[in-house]
C-alpha positions as CSV (number, residue, x, y, z in Angstrom):
1,X,89.5,36.8,145.1
2,X,88.7,36.6,141.4
3,X,85.8,38.3,140.0
4,X,83.1,34.8,140.2
5,X,84.3,35.6,144.0
6,X,83.3,38.8,143.7
7,X,80.0,38.6,142.5
8,X,79.2,35.3,144.9
9,X,80.0,37.5,147.6
10,X,78.1,40.7,146.5
11,X,74.8,38.6,145.8
12,X,75.4,37.0,149.3
13,X,76.0,40.8,150.5
14,X,73.1,42.0,148.7
15,X,70.7,39.1,150.9
16,X,71.8,40.4,153.8
17,X,71.1,44.0,152.5
18,X,67.7,43.1,152.2
19,X,67.1,41.4,155.2
20,X,68.4,44.4,157.0
21,X,66.1,46.7,154.9
22,X,62.7,44.9,154.7
23,X,60.2,45.8,152.4
24,X,59.2,46.1,148.5
25,X,61.8,46.5,146.3
26,X,61.1,48.7,142.6
27,X,63.0,45.9,141.1
28,X,62.5,42.5,142.5
29,X,65.4,40.1,143.4
30,X,67.6,40.4,140.3
31,X,67.5,44.4,141.0
32,X,68.3,43.7,144.6
33,X,70.9,41.3,144.0
34,X,73.0,43.8,141.0
35,X,72.7,46.6,143.9
36,X,74.3,44.1,146.2
37,X,77.6,43.1,144.2
38,X,77.6,47.1,143.4
39,X,77.2,48.4,147.1
40,X,80.0,45.3,147.6
41,X,82.4,46.4,145.7
42,X,82.2,50.2,146.3
43,X,82.2,49.7,150.1
44,X,84.9,47.3,150.0
45,X,86.9,49.6,147.9
46,X,86.0,52.9,149.3
47,X,87.3,51.3,153.0
48,X,90.4,50.6,151.3
49,X,91.7,53.5,149.5
50,X,90.3,55.1,153.2
51,X,92.6,52.5,155.1
52,X,90.0,51.1,157.2
53,X,91.2,48.0,156.9
54,X,93.6,45.8,154.9
55,X,92.6,42.9,152.2
56,X,91.1,40.0,153.8
57,X,90.1,41.6,157.0
58,X,86.2,41.1,158.6
59,X,86.0,44.7,158.3
60,X,86.0,44.6,154.5
61,X,82.5,42.5,155.1
62,X,80.8,45.3,157.1
63,X,82.0,47.9,154.8
64,X,80.5,45.9,151.8
65,X,77.2,45.6,153.6
66,X,77.0,49.5,154.5
67,X,77.4,50.2,151.1
68,X,74.8,47.2,149.6
69,X,72.6,48.8,152.4
70,X,73.3,52.8,151.2
71,X,73.3,52.1,147.5
72,X,69.7,49.9,148.3
73,X,68.2,52.8,150.1
74,X,69.1,55.7,147.3
75,X,67.7,53.3,144.8
76,X,64.3,52.9,146.7
77,X,64.4,57.1,147.4
78,X,65.2,57.6,143.6
79,X,62.3,55.5,142.2
80,X,59.8,56.5,145.2
81,X,59.0,53.0,145.8
82,X,57.2,52.6,142.2
83,X,57.5,48.8,141.1
84,X,59.1,48.5,138.1
85,X,57.5,45.9,135.8
86,X,58.2,44.7,132.2
């Protein structure tokens, strides 16, 4: 899968992570999508490195989702739920 594919996949995972963890995110939808992309890449990479699954296995989807959820939870704790405004 190319970089663009990973970005689109991360956006979908970010949206799913947001559905699993409802509530207000301090950074809004853009930050949530970026966290989804990073979490997807991180979770997918770690699962493959640990040998939990191979490329194109459905377990990669689950690990990507877990990675995005964990990063979103860490982000919420780090910002203390404050809404960031520009």
